[in-house]
Structure formats: C-alpha cells, structure tokens
MINUKE-699242 format. One record per residue (C-alpha): residue in one letter; x, y, z. Coordinates in steps of 0.001 Angstrom, whole numbers, plus 500000, padded with zeros to 6 digits. Example, Ala and Ser with C-alpha at 12.3 -4.5 7.8 and 13.67 -1.06 7.14 Angstrom:
2
{vexpa A,{512300,495500,507800}}
{vexpa S,{513670,498940,507140}}
REM end
This chain:
125
{vexpa M,{500000,500000,500000}}
{vexpa E,{501269,503446,499104}}
{vexpa F,{501718,506410,501489}}
{vexpa P,{503537,509175,499576}}
{vexpa K,{506290,510784,501658}}
{vexpa E,{505470,514353,500534}}
{vexpa L,{502001,514187,502095}}
{vexpa K,{500814,514489,505694}}
{vexpa Y,{498091,512270,507172}}
{vexpa T,{495413,512119,509866}}
{vexpa K,{494410,509251,512128}}
{vexpa E,{491001,509445,510385}}
{vexpa H,{492699,508504,507060}}
{vexpa E,{492739,511840,505233}}
{vexpa W,{495837,513024,503388}}
{vexpa I,{496913,516622,502869}}
{vexpa K,{499298,518266,500417}}
{vexpa V,{500306,521841,501255}}
{vexpa N,{501247,524487,498687}}
{vexpa G,{501755,527825,500450}}
{vexpa D,{498567,528490,502395}}
{vexpa V,{496404,526225,500218}}
{vexpa A,{495990,522558,501098}}
{vexpa T,{494623,519817,498860}}
{vexpa I,{492857,517049,500810}}
{vexpa G,{491620,513547,500030}}
{vexpa I,{491365,510129,501624}}
{vexpa T,{494178,507599,501681}}
{vexpa E,{494593,504446,499666}}
{vexpa F,{494003,502512,502898}}
{vexpa A,{490708,504345,503553}}
{vexpa Q,{489331,503783,500070}}
{vexpa S,{490284,500097,500199}}
{vexpa E,{488457,499713,503529}}
{vexpa L,{485363,501492,502197}}
{vexpa G,{485181,499531,498948}}
{vexpa D,{483682,500896,495744}}
{vexpa I,{482932,504609,496162}}
{vexpa V,{479558,505513,494625}}
{vexpa F,{479047,509103,495797}}
{vexpa V,{481052,511966,497312}}
{vexpa E,{479017,514755,498936}}
{vexpa I,{480741,518043,499681}}
{vexpa E,{478503,521046,500282}}
{vexpa T,{480904,523144,502351}}
{vexpa V,{482588,525205,499589}}
{vexpa G,{482781,528820,500766}}
{vexpa E,{482496,527874,504437}}
{vexpa V,{485170,528403,507078}}
{vexpa L,{485610,525267,509173}}
{vexpa N,{487817,524279,512086}}
{vexpa T,{490271,521410,512308}}
{vexpa H,{488422,518076,512682}}
{vexpa D,{485096,519489,511432}}
{vexpa V,{483180,517326,508957}}
{vexpa F,{483548,518766,505451}}
{vexpa G,{481565,516112,503589}}
{vexpa T,{480748,512442,503278}}
{vexpa V,{481837,509591,501077}}
{vexpa E,{479379,506828,500247}}
{vexpa A,{480492,503346,499337}}
{vexpa V,{478390,500337,498444}}
{vexpa K,{478432,499136,502067}}
{vexpa T,{478708,502323,504167}}
{vexpa V,{478717,506127,504444}}
{vexpa S,{481661,507804,506141}}
{vexpa D,{482252,511376,507296}}
{vexpa L,{485234,513317,505957}}
{vexpa F,{487183,515290,508571}}
{vexpa L,{489160,518457,507896}}
{vexpa P,{492834,518064,508883}}
{vexpa V,{493424,521850,509061}}
{vexpa G,{491196,524824,509726}}
{vexpa G,{490321,527223,506935}}
{vexpa E,{487988,528155,504114}}
{vexpa I,{486894,525455,501681}}
{vexpa I,{487717,527156,498366}}
{vexpa E,{487176,524330,495888}}
{vexpa K,{485831,520812,495543}}
{vexpa N,{486906,518363,492877}}
{vexpa P,{484175,518680,490210}}
{vexpa E,{485205,515368,488628}}
{vexpa L,{483878,513480,491657}}
{vexpa D,{480292,514530,490847}}
{vexpa T,{480248,512286,487783}}
{vexpa N,{483158,509954,488521}}
{vexpa P,{483412,509239,492283}}
{vexpa Q,{485397,506070,491482}}
{vexpa L,{488465,508323,491016}}
{vexpa V,{488805,508082,494797}}
{vexpa N,{489332,504321,494368}}
{vexpa T,{491528,504404,491280}}
{vexpa D,{493695,507471,492025}}
{vexpa P,{493268,508528,495685}}
{vexpa Y,{496419,510700,495759}}
{vexpa G,{495933,512271,492330}}
{vexpa N,{492705,512800,490380}}
{vexpa G,{490697,511519,493374}}
{vexpa W,{491457,514581,495538}}
{vexpa M,{488391,516018,497269}}
{vexpa I,{488808,519648,498352}}
{vexpa K,{491167,522604,498511}}
{vexpa V,{491335,524709,501660}}
{vexpa K,{492826,528144,502271}}
{vexpa M,{494379,527439,505650}}
{vexpa N,{493883,529777,508617}}
{vexpa N,{497007,528596,510432}}
{vexpa N,{499917,526757,508824}}
{vexpa D,{500899,525503,512299}}
{vexpa D,{497976,523027,512061}}
{vexpa I,{500282,520922,509873}}
{vexpa K,{502557,520242,512854}}
{vexpa N,{499827,518045,514376}}
{vexpa L,{499603,515741,511350}}
{vexpa L,{501311,512408,510798}}
{vexpa S,{504255,511659,508510}}
{vexpa S,{503900,508841,505989}}
{vexpa D,{505891,506522,508281}}
{vexpa E,{503706,507359,511293}}
{vexpa Y,{500544,506844,509238}}
{vexpa A,{501828,503533,507855}}
{vexpa Q,{502034,502217,511435}}
{vexpa I,{498342,503045,511960}}
{vexpa A,{497163,501729,508603}}
{vexpa G,{499218,498585,508899}}
REM end
C-alpha cells in the first residue's frame, strides 16, 4: 500500500498536500480500500470556514457512508468537480485525480499536528 512521503496524514485517514497556504485534501489508499467501491462523494461546504476536525463532507460506498474530517482549519475554496460524475476516482487514484477539496488554511501551524507517511503507515498497517 502506498503512502507518499510528501504528504501528511490524519488518524482518520485523510491526506493533505500543502502548497503555500492552500491545502489539497483527500482520503488515503488505505481508507478507500476499507470502504470499497465509492459511489458518491458529497461536499457542500465550499465557501464555508471550518475548524480542524470538522466534517467537510461524506463519502458513500456500496456498504457504508463515512464522514470526511478536515485536517486543518480554513475556508473550503474548491471541491473536485470530477467526483460529481466519477466518484470512482477516489478508488483508482486517491492521491491524484481523486482529491476532494482545497482549503485556504487559517494557520499553517495546524500541519505540525499531522502524521508523517511513516507514522501513518504504522496506523494503517
């Protein structure tokens, strides 16, 4: 299973890639494999300012629905429009075309509380 070194991770299985004060967020390869086939991604928080650990959306798989938790506080500035018609991108390319949202971070120090790829690999097994 892949956990790219350039990303940071949460215990709730989200990944985050930071570029300046904008973070791209998705769920990990481990998370999508546990969920199974993704059939719907619901994100209705674009334009909202949320805090760290707030729910920013849900992902629906054949067997379950799971909340998506924000790893850093900030304004949701974009959602991946491709997921509206092709939610399976989360299964096939979780770290690339399967990204979920972009956030303008309030505090870059939030990143210090996230896990490295090695730390996350210990949790995900």
